[in-house]
C-alpha positions in Angstrom: 0.1 0.2 0.4 1.3 3.3 -1.0 0.6 6.2 1.3 1.8 8.8 3.3 1.1 10.1 7.1 2.2 13.0 9.1 2.0 12.8 12.9 2.5 16.0 15.2 3.5 14.5 18.8 3.1 16.7 21.7 4.9 17.2 25.0 4.0 16.7 28.3 4.0 18.2 31.7 4.2 16.0 34.9 1.6 18.3 37.4 3.4 16.6 40.3 5.6 13.4 40.5 6.1 11.2 43.4 8.5 8.1 43.0 8.7 5.2 45.3 10.8 2.2 45.7 12.5 0.3 43.4 10.4 -2.3 41.8 11.7 -6.2 40.7 11.5 -5.3 37.1 14.0 -2.8 37.9 11.8 0.4 37.6 10.9 2.7 40.4 7.0 2.9 41.2 5.7 6.2 40.2 2.6 8.4 41.0 2.4 11.5 38.7 -0.6 13.6 36.8 0.3 14.0 33.0 -0.7 16.8 31.1 -0.2 17.0 27.2 0.9 20.5 25.9 1.1 22.1 22.7 4.7 21.5 21.8 4.7 19.3 19.1 7.6 17.2 16.9 6.0 16.6 13.5 7.0 13.0 12.0 6.2 12.3 7.9 6.3 8.6 7.3 6.1 6.9 3.7 7.0 3.5 2.6 10.6 2.8 2.4 12.7 1.8 -0.8 15.7 -0.1 1.3 15.2 -3.5 3.1 15.5 -1.3 6.6 13.9 1.4 8.3 15.6 4.5 7.1 15.0 7.9 9.8 16.0 11.4 8.9 16.1 14.0 11.7 16.3 17.6 11.4 15.0 21.0 13.4 16.3 22.6 16.2 16.9 19.8 18.1 19.3 17.4 17.4 18.9 13.7 18.3 20.3 10.5 16.9 19.2 8.6 13.7 20.1 4.9 14.9 18.7 2.3 17.0 18.9 4.5 19.7 15.7 6.9 18.7 12.9 5.8 20.4 10.9 6.0 16.8 12.7 2.9 15.7 12.9 1.2 18.8 8.8 1.5 18.8 8.9 -0.2 15.2 11.3 -2.9 16.8 8.9 -3.4 19.6 5.9 -3.7 17.5 7.7 -6.4 15.1 8.3 -8.3 17.8 4.6 -8.4 18.6 4.2 -10.1 14.7 2.9 -6.7 13.4 3.4 -7.0 10.2 4.9 -3.4 8.9 6.9 -2.8 5.8 10.3 -1.1 5.6 9.5 2.8 6.6 11.3 6.2 5.7 10.4 8.3 8.3 11.5 12.2 8.7 11.4 13.4 12.0 11.3 17.1 12.6 12.4 17.5 16.5 11.3 20.5 18.2 10.8 19.2 21.7 14.1 19.7 23.7 15.9 16.5 25.2 17.1 15.9 28.9 13.9 18.5 30.0 11.4 16.2 31.2 9.0 16.8 28.3 8.5 13.5 27.0 9.3 13.8 23.7 11.1 10.9 22.3 8.2 8.8 24.4 5.5 10.9 22.5 7.6 10.0 19.1 6.9 6.3 19.9 3.6 6.7 20.8 2.8 8.5 17.4 4.4 5.5 15.6 2.6 3.0 18.0 -0.8 4.5 16.8 -0.2 4.7 13.1 0.5 1.0 13.3 -2.8 0.2 14.9 -4.3 2.9 12.1 -2.7 1.0 9.0 -1.5 -2.1 10.1 -3.9 -3.7 12.8 -1.3 -3.5 15.6 -3.4 -4.7 19.0 -2.8 -1.9 21.8 -5.5 -3.8 24.1 -3.6 -7.3 24.5 -3.0 -8.2 28.4 0.3 -6.1 29.4 0.8 -4.3 26.5 0.8 -1.1 28.3 3.2 -2.4 30.9 5.8 -3.5 28.3 5.4 -0.5 26.9 6.4 1.4 30.1 9.2 -1.4 30.7 10.7 -1.5 27.2 10.3 2.1 25.8 9.6 4.3 28.7 6.9 5.3 31.1 5.6 8.0 29.5 4.6 6.2 26.3 1.5 4.7 27.5 -0.2 8.2 28.4 0.7 9.6 25.0 -1.3 6.9 23.4 -4.2 9.0 25.1 -3.3 12.0 25.9 -5.0 15.2 27.5 -5.0 14.9 31.7 -4.6 11.4 33.3 -3.4 10.1 36.4 0.0 7.6 36.1 1.2 4.8 38.7 2.6 1.7 38.6 5.6 2.5 36.3 3.4 4.7 34.2 1.5 2.0 32.9 -2.2 2.4 35.2 -3.6 5.3 33.6 -6.7 7.0 34.7 -8.4 9.6 32.6 -9.0 12.9 34.2 -11.2 16.0 33.0 -9.6 17.5 30.5 -7.7 20.5 31.8 -8.2 23.9 30.5 -5.1 26.4 30.9 -1.8 27.4 29.4 2.1 27.4 30.4 5.6 29.1 30.2 8.2 26.2 30.0 11.7 27.1 30.6 14.6 25.0 29.6 18.1 25.6 30.6 21.1 25.1 28.6 22.0 22.7 30.6 20.2 19.1 30.5 19.4 16.6 33.3 20.3 13.2 32.9 17.4 11.0 33.8 19.6 8.2 35.0 21.5 10.9 37.1 18.7 11.9 38.6 17.3 8.4 39.4 20.8 7.6 40.9 20.1 10.4 43.8 17.3 8.6 44.7 17.7 7.0 48.5 16.1 3.6 49.2 12.0 4.5 49.6 9.4 1.8 51.2 5.5 1.3 50.0 4.3 4.3 51.6 5.2 7.0 48.9 1.6 7.5 47.9 0.0 11.1 47.9 -2.8 13.3 46.8 -2.0 11.9 43.4 -3.7 9.0 44.0 -7.3 11.1 44.9 -7.1 14.0 42.6 -10.2 13.5 40.4 -11.0 16.8 39.3 -14.6 17.6 37.9 -13.3 21.1 36.9 -11.6 22.4 33.9 -9.1 24.6 36.1 -8.7 22.1 39.0 -4.8 22.3 38.6 -5.3 25.8 40.5 -5.5 23.9 43.4 -3.0 21.0 43.2 0.5 20.9 44.9 3.0 20.6 42.2 5.4 18.5 44.3 8.2 16.8 42.5 10.8 14.3 44.5 13.6 15.1 42.2 13.4 19.0 42.9 15.1 18.6 46.4 17.8 16.0 44.6 18.7 18.3 41.3 17.0 22.0 42.2 19.2 23.4 45.0 22.6 22.7 43.8 22.0 24.2 40.8 22.0 27.7 40.7 20.6 28.2 37.3 17.3 26.1 38.0 16.9 27.9 41.4 16.7 31.6 39.6 14.4 30.2 37.2 12.2 28.9 39.3 12.3 32.0 41.5 11.8 34.0 38.4 8.5 32.0 37.5 7.0 32.2 41.1 7.0 36.0 40.6 4.4 35.6 37.7 2.3 32.2 38.7 1.5 30.4 41.9 1.8 26.9 40.3 5.5 26.3 39.4 6.7 22.8 38.8 9.8 20.6 37.6 8.9 18.5 34.6 9.9 14.6 35.0 13.1 14.6 36.2 14.2 17.8 34.9 15.9 20.3 33.4 12.3 21.9 32.6 10.6 24.2 34.7 6.8 25.5 34.2 4.7 27.9 35.5 0.7 27.5 34.7 -1.3 30.4 33.7 -5.3 30.2 33.0 -4.7 31.2 29.2 -1.8 32.4 27.0 -3.1 36.0 27.0 -1.7 36.4 30.7 1.1 34.4 30.3 2.5 36.4 27.2 3.5 39.6 29.7 5.4 37.1 32.1 7.2 35.6 28.8 8.4 38.8 27.3 9.8 39.8 30.5 11.6 36.3 31.2 13.3 36.6 27.3 15.0 39.7 28.8 16.0 38.0 31.9 17.1 34.4 30.7 19.0 35.1 27.9 20.4 31.4 27.6 17.4 29.4 28.2 14.4 28.4 26.0 11.0 29.5 26.6 7.9 28.2 25.3 4.3 29.3 25.6 1.9 26.7 25.2 -1.8 25.3 25.8 -2.9 22.3 27.4 -3.5 19.9 24.4 -5.1 16.6 23.6 -2.7 13.9 22.3 -1.4 12.6 18.9 -2.5 14.0 15.5 -2.5 11.6 12.7 -3.3 12.3 8.9 -3.0 9.7 6.3 -3.7 9.7 2.6 -3.2 6.9 0.3 -1.0 7.6 -2.9 -1.1 5.9 -6.1 1.3 3.0 -6.7 
């Protein structure tokens, strides 16, 4: 089948993140509230002419074009589940910063999986599918199959959709990335009792986030020792009462009711934070896919 597909895969914020003990599978238990936002990577997919997949990357963010890229890992994962996917030519326009806790690679993987559902009949409802996704590709991947707003537990695969939240955010990404491996290495031994308000967050309102504490267990581990992160957080707190770290960092965000309110803060921050990247985004849904058949 000749086809062409265009995918837009969003970034995410963690509106709070609690990390528990290390489980037998090697991953830490966690609790978080995920929120998709309107910062997107774009992926173009069409049939390949070679025996193997071909991945080309462009855009302001550099990522590998080899097997370490989650786009290719997602294809290997699907084929290991006997999904018959032909060799593909893939162009990834990368805009979501890496090492910032925004989940861009996981969103790319989820986009490929959703395309495989649409074109090649991949079954994402089989038993333990999302647990395997979280373990083999990344804890954020199951969320990106849904998008919007959701609570997550386990290793990221236990998801409860929440009322879609309405709002905007400023995301500030410093020049220095934070290694996820390094951040997790700083975690001390933790027992079972890490559950928190996140297990009972069940918003019935579109801006319930206004009352959520945005506690992130990684902030005490990576924040105080990094003067740049502390400065960014203090500046954001001048404009919003809802400021948090996403993932294991280094992205820090401030929440607002809408983009109009966020705009003046963005301009002032650009004048003060000359070396950091600043993104003004809205809360968003999930992966967007457009496909069309082409003449053979």
